[in-house]
C-alpha positions, 0 to 999 in steps of 0.5 A: 716461825721466829716472830710475829708482830703487828705493823704498828706505826710502820716502824714499831709494832706489838709482838704477837708471836704467842697468839699467831702461833695458834693460827692454823693457816700459818705454818711453823716451818716452811715447806721449801728453801727460803732465804735466811732473812725472810719477813712475810707480810699478810692479813689475819682475818676471821672468816664469816662462817667461823665468826657466826659459829663462835657467836652461836657457841657464845650464845649457848654458853652465856659468853660474850659475842663478837660484834663484827669479824674485822674488829674481832680479828684485830682484837684476837691477835692482841689478846694478852692470853694466847688461849683466848686467841686460840679459841677464836677462828682466825685465818691468814693470807700472805700478800707480800714480803718485808725484809728479805735477803733475796727476792723470790721472783721478779714480779709481785704475782710471782712472789705470791706464787712462791710464797704459796709454794713455801706453804703460806696461804694466799688469796685464791682470787688474786689476778693480773690485769693490763690497763685501767679497763681490765682493772675496773673489770676485776673490781666489778667482778670481785664486787659481784662476788663480794657477798659470796666470799668467805670473808668481808672486804671493803675494796681491792688493791691494785699493785704494779706487778714488776718489782723493779718498777715498784722500786723505781716508783718508791714511796710518798711518806709511808704510802707506796706510789706503786699501790692504790686501794679502790674501795666499794661504796660504804654499807648503808641501811635504812632506819626510822626517825622517831623524834628530834630533840632540841638541846640548848648549849651553854652559850644558848645555841640550839642543836637538833638531835635525831632519835633513831630506831637502832639499826646494825651497820657493819 
């Protein structure tokens, strides 16, 4: 492992090597023969079990609890103190390559399997599908299993599998034409309306403001 960085604005990110080095899922050395120039891209996340265990420990010791796993993971790898990042239960899945001297396969799915062979973790539920109906079936299947996953998700990503087709399709601005996110409906919760306050603005306009019973969403 030479360097780890956040994606930032797509060109410039933050050097987070010291923090990422403490994530157990990320190997310090690869288990096979990789190209000399080899940039792996992936997602750092906090599994639900680790999140709840961490908060339980914080409650018992009087420490500060984390609000949700997603923000906790992002904040952890940007900590200035590597010891703080090391204390948090972070995990990693590789999802593709950035700069590389030579391809590992002709397809995206083949690239993922090659990354796994090198010792990098990938999401075990990744799959391939042909046609819109098969994609929607995968979306529905993953949605049904969503509550039982070890981590939070807000959707799935479809990617064109053949890398030569990816190169031909190219990008629009910074977004690839060969990948699209399909989101699940946003989490919703019910609450109770306590009262409606009428606030008078400086121009005399009246704005109704709802007073609600607090409820946790995400």
